C-alpha positions in Angstrom: -34.3 60.4 -57.3 -32.2 57.2 -57.0 -31.7 57.0 -60.7 -30.7 60.7 -60.8 -28.2 60.4 -58.0 -26.6 57.2 -59.4 -26.4 58.6 -62.9 -24.7 61.7 -61.7 -22.2 59.7 -59.7 -21.4 57.5 -62.7 -21.1 60.5 -65.0 -18.8 62.2 -62.5 -16.7 59.1 -62.1 -16.3 58.7 -65.9 -15.5 62.4 -66.4 -12.9 62.2 -63.6 -11.2 59.1 -65.1 -11.2 60.7 -68.6 -9.8 64.0 -67.1 -7.0 62.1 -65.3 -6.2 59.9 -68.2 -6.7 62.0 -71.3 -5.8 65.2 -69.4 -2.4 63.9 -68.4 -1.8 62.8 -72.0 -2.8 66.2 -73.3 -0.6 68.1 -70.9 2.4 66.0 -71.8 1.7 66.6 -75.5 1.4 70.3 -75.0 4.6 70.5 -73.1 6.5 68.5 -75.7 5.1 70.7 -78.6 5.9 73.8 -76.7 9.5 72.6 -76.0 9.9 71.7 -79.7 8.7 75.1 -80.9 11.0 76.9 -78.4 14.0 74.7 -79.4 13.2 75.3 -83.1 13.2 79.1 -82.6 16.5 78.9 -80.7 18.0 76.8 -83.4 17.0 79.5 -85.9 18.7 82.2 -83.8 21.9 80.0 -83.5 22.0 79.6 -87.2 21.5 83.3 -87.8 24.3 84.0 -85.3 26.7 81.5 -87.0 25.8 83.0 -90.4 26.7 86.5 -89.2 29.9 85.3 -87.7 30.8 83.5 -90.9 30.2 86.6 -93.0 32.3 88.7 -90.6 35.2 86.3 -90.6 35.0 85.9 -94.4 35.0 89.6 -95.0 37.8 90.2 -92.5 40.0 87.5 -94.1 39.6 89.3 -97.4 40.6 92.5 -95.6 37.2 94.1 -96.3 35.8 95.3 -92.9 33.7 97.8 -94.9 31.6 94.8 -96.2 31.0 93.7 -92.6 30.0 97.3 -91.6 27.5 97.3 -94.5 26.0 94.0 -93.5 25.5 95.1 -89.9 24.1 98.4 -91.0 21.6 96.7 -93.3 20.5 94.3 -90.6 20.0 97.1 -88.1 18.0 99.1 -90.7 15.9 96.1 -91.4 15.1 95.6 -87.7 14.4 99.3 -87.2 12.1 99.6 -90.2 10.3 96.3 -89.5 10.4 95.6 -93.2 9.2 92.0 -92.6 6.3 91.5 -90.3 7.5 88.1 -89.4 10.9 89.3 -88.3 11.7 88.6 -84.7 15.2 90.1 -84.6 15.4 92.6 -81.8 19.1 93.3 -81.7 22.3 92.3 -83.5 25.5 93.9 -82.2 29.2 93.1 -82.3 31.3 94.1 -79.3 35.0 94.3 -78.9 36.5 92.4 -76.0 36.6 95.6 -74.0 32.8 95.9 -74.3 32.8 98.8 -76.9 30.5 98.3 -79.9 32.6 97.2 -82.9 32.5 98.5 -86.5 31.4 102.0 -85.4 34.6 104.1 -85.2 38.0 103.9 -86.8 39.9 102.5 -83.9 40.2 98.9 -85.1 40.6 99.9 -88.8 43.5 102.2 -88.0 45.2 99.5 -85.9 44.8 96.9 -88.6 46.0 99.4 -91.3 49.0 100.2 -89.2 49.8 96.5 -88.6 48.9 94.8 -91.8 47.8 97.6 -94.1 44.4 98.2 -95.7 43.5 99.5 -99.1 42.8 103.3 -99.4 39.4 102.5 -100.9 38.5 100.3 -97.9 39.6 103.0 -95.5 37.4 105.6 -97.3 34.4 103.3 -97.2 34.9 102.7 -93.5 35.3 106.4 -92.8 31.9 107.0 -94.5 30.2 104.5 -92.3 31.7 105.4 -88.9 29.3 106.5 -86.2 29.4 106.9 -82.4 29.4 103.5 -80.5 26.3 102.5 -78.6 26.1 101.6 -74.9 29.1 99.6 -73.7 28.5 95.9 -72.8 29.5 94.4 -69.4 26.8 91.9 -68.5 27.5 88.5 -66.9 26.8 86.6 -70.2 29.3 88.8 -72.0 31.9 88.2 -69.3 31.4 84.4 -69.3 31.6 84.3 -73.1 35.0 86.0 -72.9 36.2 83.7 -70.1 34.9 80.4 -71.2 35.2 80.9 -75.0 31.8 79.3 -75.3 28.4 80.6 -76.5 26.2 81.9 -73.7 22.4 81.8 -74.0 19.6 83.2 -71.9 15.8 83.7 -71.9 15.0 87.1 -70.4 12.3 89.8 -70.4 13.1 93.4 -71.4 10.5 96.1 -71.5 7.8 93.6 -71.3 9.1 91.5 -74.2 10.5 88.0 -73.9 13.9 87.7 -75.6 16.2 84.9 -76.5 19.7 86.3 -76.3 22.9 84.7 -77.6 26.5 85.9 -76.9 28.7 84.3 -79.4 32.5 84.8 -79.0 34.6 85.3 -82.2 37.9 83.5 -81.4 41.2 85.1 -82.3 42.3 82.3 -84.7 45.9 82.0 -85.8 45.1 83.2 -89.3 43.6 86.4 -87.8 46.5 87.1 -85.5 48.5 88.8 -88.2 46.1 91.7 -88.1 44.8 91.6 -84.6 47.8 90.4 -82.6 48.2 87.3 -80.5 47.8 88.7 -76.9 44.1 87.7 -76.6 41.9 84.7 -77.4 38.7 86.5 -78.3 38.5 89.3 -80.8 34.8 90.2 -80.3 31.4 88.9 -79.0 28.3 88.9 -81.2 25.1 89.6 -79.4 21.9 88.5 -81.1 18.5 89.0 -79.4 15.3 87.8 -80.9 11.7 88.2 -79.7 10.0 85.1 -78.3 6.5 86.6 -78.4 5.6 85.0 -81.7 6.8 81.7 -80.4 4.9 82.0 -77.2 1.8 83.0 -79.2 2.1 79.9 -81.3 2.6 77.8 -78.1 -0.6 79.3 -76.8 -2.5 78.5 -80.0 -1.2 74.9 -79.9 -2.2 74.6 -76.2 -5.7 76.1 -76.7 -6.3 73.8 -79.7 -5.1 70.7 -77.7 -7.3 71.7 -74.7 -10.3 72.2 -76.9 -9.8 68.8 -78.5 -9.4 67.3 -75.0 -12.5 68.9 -73.6 -14.6 67.8 -76.6 -13.2 64.3 -76.4 -13.9 64.0 -72.7 -17.5 65.3 -73.1 -18.3 63.0 -76.0 -16.8 60.0 -74.3 -18.5 60.8 -71.1 -21.8 61.1 -72.9 -21.5 57.8 -74.7 -20.3 55.9 -71.6 -23.0 57.5 -69.4 -25.8 56.4 -71.8 -24.3 52.9 -71.8 -24.0 52.7 -68.0 -27.6 53.9 -67.6 -28.8 51.0 -69.8 -26.6 48.3 -68.3 -26.5 49.3 -64.6 -28.9 52.0 -63.6 -32.1 50.6 -65.1 -31.8 47.1 -63.5 -30.9 48.7 -60.1 -33.9 51.0 -60.3 -36.2 48.0 -61.0 -34.6 46.1 -58.1 -35.1 49.2 -55.9 -38.8 49.4 -56.7 -39.3 45.7 -55.8 -37.3 46.2 -52.5 -39.6 49.2 -51.7 -42.7 47.0 -52.1 -41.1 44.3 -49.9 -40.4 47.0 -47.3 -44.1 48.0 -47.4 -45.0 44.4 -46.5 -45.6 42.9 -50.0 -43.6 39.7 -49.7 -45.0 38.4 -53.0 -43.1 41.0 -55.0 -40.3 39.5 -57.3 -37.4 41.2 -59.1 -36.6 40.5 -62.8 -33.7 38.0 -62.9 -33.3 37.2 -66.5 -29.9 38.7 -67.2 -26.9 36.4 -66.8 -24.6 38.9 -65.1 -24.0 40.0 -61.6 -27.1 42.2 -61.5 -29.2 39.3 -62.7 -27.6 37.1 -60.0 -28.4 39.7 -57.4 -32.1 39.7 -58.5 -32.2 35.9 -58.1 -30.7 36.1 -54.6 -33.1 38.9 -53.7 -36.1 36.8 -54.8 -34.9 33.9 -52.7 -34.5 36.2 -49.7 -38.1 37.5 -50.2 -39.4 34.0 -50.1 -37.6 33.3 -46.9 -38.8 36.6 -45.4 -42.4 35.6 -46.2 -41.9 32.4 -44.2 -40.1 34.1 -41.4 -42.8 36.8 -41.1 -45.4 34.2 -40.5 -43.3 32.6 -37.8 -42.4 36.0 -36.3 -46.1 36.9 -35.9 -46.7 33.8 -33.8 -43.6 34.5 -31.7 -44.6 38.1 -31.2 -47.7 37.1 -29.3 -45.6 34.9 -27.0 -43.1 37.8 -26.5 -45.9 40.2 -25.6 -46.8 38.0 -22.6 -43.2 37.5 -21.7 -42.5 41.2 -22.0 -45.3 42.1 -19.6 -43.9 39.6 -17.1 -40.4 41.0 -17.6 -41.5 44.5 -17.0 -43.1 43.5 -13.7 -40.0 41.7 -12.7 -37.8 44.7 -13.7 -39.9 47.0 -11.5 -39.5 44.6 -8.5 -35.7 44.4 -9.2 -35.3 48.2 -9.3 -37.1 48.4 -6.0 -34.7 45.7 -4.5 -31.7 47.5 -5.9 -32.8 50.7 -4.3 -33.3 49.0 -1.0 -29.9 47.3 -1.4 -28.2 50.7 -2.0 -29.8 52.2 1.1 -29.1 49.2 3.3 -25.5 48.8 2.1 -24.7 52.1 4.0 -25.3 50.2 7.3 -23.3 47.0 6.4 -19.6 46.9 7.0 -17.3 46.5 3.9 -15.8 43.3 5.4 -19.3 41.8 5.7 -20.0 42.7 2.1 -16.9 41.0 0.9 -17.7 37.9 2.9 -21.3 37.8 1.7 -20.2 38.1 -1.9 -18.0 35.0 -1.4 -20.5 32.9 0.5 -24.0 34.5 0.9 -25.6 31.3 2.4 -23.1 30.6 5.2 -24.2 31.1 8.8 -20.7 32.1 9.9 -18.3 33.7 7.4 -14.6 33.5 7.6 -14.5 33.9 11.4 -10.8 33.6 12.3 -8.1 35.1 14.5 -6.3 38.0 12.9 -4.3 41.0 14.1 -6.4 44.2 14.1 -6.3 47.7 15.5 -9.4 48.7 17.4 -10.5 52.3 18.0 -13.0 52.9 20.8 -14.4 56.3 21.2 -17.2 57.9 23.3 -18.4 61.4 24.2 -16.8 63.0 27.2 -19.4 64.0 29.9 -22.2 62.2 28.1 -24.2 61.7 31.3 -24.1 65.4 32.2 -24.9 66.2 28.6 -28.0 64.0 28.7 -29.2 65.9 31.7 -28.8 69.2 29.9 -30.5 68.3 26.6 -33.8 66.6 25.9 -33.6 63.1 24.5 -34.6 64.1 20.9 -32.0 66.9 20.7 -29.3 64.6 22.2 -30.1 61.9 19.7 -29.9 64.5 16.9 -26.4 65.6 18.2 -25.1 62.0 18.3 -26.5 61.3 14.8 -25.1 64.5 13.3 -21.6 64.0 14.6 -21.3 60.2 14.2 -22.7 60.3 10.6 -19.8 62.4 9.6 -17.4 60.0 11.4 -18.6 57.1 9.2 -17.2 58.8 6.1 -13.8 59.2 7.7 -13.8 55.6 8.9 -14.6 54.3 5.4 -11.9 56.5 3.9 -9.3 54.9 6.2 -10.5 51.3 5.5 -12.2 50.8 8.9 -15.4 48.8 9.8 -17.8 49.9 12.5 -18.2 47.0 14.8 -20.9 48.3 17.0 -22.5 51.5 18.3 -23.7 51.9 21.9 -25.3 55.2 22.8 -22.5 57.7 22.7 -19.8 55.2 21.8 -18.3 53.6 18.6 -16.0 50.6 18.2 -14.1 50.5 14.8 -12.0 47.6 13.6 -9.1 48.2 11.2 -7.5 45.3 9.2 -4.8 45.2 6.5 -3.4 42.5 4.2 -0.4 44.6 3.3 1.6 45.0 6.5 1.3 44.9 10.3 1.9 48.6 10.5 -0.7 49.6 8.0 -3.9 49.0 10.1 -2.3 50.7 13.1 -1.5 53.8 11.0 -5.0 53.8 9.5 -6.6 53.7 13.0 -4.5 56.5 14.3 -5.0 58.7 11.3 -8.7 58.1 11.4 -8.7 59.0 15.1 -7.0 62.3 14.4 -9.3 63.0 11.5 -12.4 62.4 13.7 -10.9 64.7 16.4 -10.4 67.5 13.8 -13.9 67.0 12.4 -15.3 67.2 15.9 -13.7 70.7 16.3 -15.1 71.8 13.0 -18.6 70.6 13.9 -18.4 72.3 17.3 -17.9 75.6 15.5 -20.5 74.9 12.8 -23.3 73.9 15.3 -22.2 76.2 18.1 -25.6 77.8 18.4 -27.5 74.6 18.2 -25.5 72.1 20.4 -23.0 72.5 23.2 -19.4 71.7 22.2 -18.3 68.1 22.8 -15.0 66.3 23.3 -14.2 62.6 22.6 -12.4 60.0 24.7 -10.4 57.8 22.2 -8.4 54.7 22.8 -6.5 52.5 20.3 -5.2 49.0 20.9 -3.5 46.6 18.5 -3.5 42.8 18.9 -5.2 39.6 17.9 -9.0 39.2 17.9 -11.5 36.7 16.6 -13.0 38.5 13.6 -15.9 37.5 11.4 -19.5 37.9 10.4 -22.4 36.1 12.0 -26.0 35.7 10.9 -28.3 35.8 13.8 -31.9 34.4 13.8 -33.8 32.6 11.0 -36.4 33.5 8.5 -37.6 37.1 8.3 -36.0 38.0 11.7 -32.4 37.2 10.7 -29.6 39.9 10.6 -25.9 40.0 9.9 -23.4 41.3 12.5 -19.6 41.9 12.2 -17.8 41.1 15.4 -14.3 41.2 16.8 -14.1 39.6 20.2 -11.2 39.1 22.6 -9.0 41.1 25.1 -7.8 43.5 22.4 -11.3 45.1 22.0 -11.9 45.2 25.8 -8.6 46.9 26.4 -9.2 49.5 23.7 -12.4 50.4 25.6 -10.4 50.7 28.8 -7.9 53.0 27.1 -10.8 55.2 25.9 -12.2 55.3 29.4 -8.9 56.4 30.9 -8.4 59.2 28.3 -9.1 62.8 29.2 -11.4 64.8 26.9 -9.8 65.2 23.5 -7.0 62.7 24.1 -6.0 59.7 22.1 -4.5 56.9 24.3 -2.7 53.9 22.6 -1.2 50.7 23.9 2.4 49.4 23.6 1.9 47.4 20.5 0.2 50.3 18.7 2.9 52.7 19.8 5.6 50.5 18.3 3.8 50.5 14.9 3.2 54.2 14.7 6.3 55.6 16.5 8.0 56.5 13.2 5.0 58.6 12.1 3.7 60.3 15.3 5.0 61.9 18.5 4.1 59.9 21.6 4.1 60.9 25.3 4.5 58.1 27.8 1.8 58.1 30.5 3.5 55.3 32.4 2.0 52.0 33.4 -1.6 51.9 34.4 -3.9 49.3 35.9 -7.3 48.7 34.2 -10.4 47.0 35.4 -10.5 43.3 34.6 -6.9 43.4 33.3 -4.5 41.3 35.5 -1.3 43.2 34.6 -0.5 46.9 34.4 -0.1 48.2 30.8 2.2 51.0 29.7 0.1 53.5 27.7 1.0 56.5 25.6 -0.8 59.7 24.6 -0.5 60.6 20.8 0.5 64.3 20.5 -1.6 66.1 17.8 0.6 67.1 14.8 -0.4 70.7 15.1 1.1 71.0 18.6 4.5 69.4 18.0 5.0 71.2 14.7 4.7 74.5 16.5 7.2 73.3 19.2 9.7 72.3 16.5 
């Protein structure tokens, strides 16, 4: 199969090269021979035309137009009778400058007889040969011959026959003006049309002969070169392929013939050297495979343990704040990670009337309510780049930080609060038959706090917490406690940061527990309300 495919490819390549090379040469030769035959025929027509014109002018100078009429009549009879099988003359007609066929009636003879005089015998002969003129001539070639005084040639098809047509103008020379006058430059136009079919037939015979020679040459050359290529290239490669197949089956003692001093022989030597090295490598590989089997078994056990750990990591990461994750990635062994004073915005929220709600619902159902609502709040908090600091029964404390600008974390906190408020309304409708509707108290405060992650405990009992401590977080809780159900209450710093984006209603100064000074607080008007007012 290999030998067959390679031989076919080589044969096709050789044939393609021969077709391109010899074919182009053959095409060029055919074109040149065809052009030469066409030009040879055209030259014959031109010489015939010039001979006719010379005979006409000679007879006219001798004042014997009857001789010209006889010559034209004989040529027409010869063409009509097809006396010669090789004759290609299709038409020979002389037209006056006005397009009327000349040498048919007595018009020109009478004019010449009146101007210069003609012998009575000549006039009698002309009268015997007069006939009705043929179709008048007015074609573009005839017109250009009159205007340019130059011979006009064309190759055209009439009635399915290819014709070479010549329009040769007979100039009104000075020696002719005595009889024909001097008011025009052309006395007549000779139209000669010859059939090109014999020429085209000859061209086709030449082309077919050349193509046959080319095909035979290509086939012979391809056959000889294919046989040579089989002996020089295909057979050594087939032998090398057989040896390679034995090596592939595990026989590393097999050797390729490498006697030739060419590239294929060099390839055989390199192949034998490779086989020797493969034999040695195979022995070493067998020993290492036994070691790898043991290592692979250990690796599979380790991979299973790693997959279990990754699964646990993915589940546990849901409960670890993003800030703690970033700190742990930087320093996983530290007991206190990047705990520093930064400006934050703290959101504190709890469920309005939670005590009364706990009296109405059993503990399991109340826990299910808190879990259902607060689980959806976590997604909103993460989308607004917040970290849950702690959860306490019905309350959440969320910390928002930003490295971009002081306004950014305050806006994120407010937007998250509104999103949680809207989500609460949706959940109230969705779980209306299962849980009673709830409202949230929400407070937002912006200021500095000591923020960081702390690892509590040692050994198996250790855990990480993310904390933000200081007055800022305590005041946020006080704001939430002062809010009515469904309200968002913010402090003065937060209000300054979000004033350009939200509508605020001042609630005046209020005094809060464990806060020494009164604080001016504001209620954030929900966008849906003030948009309706506007």
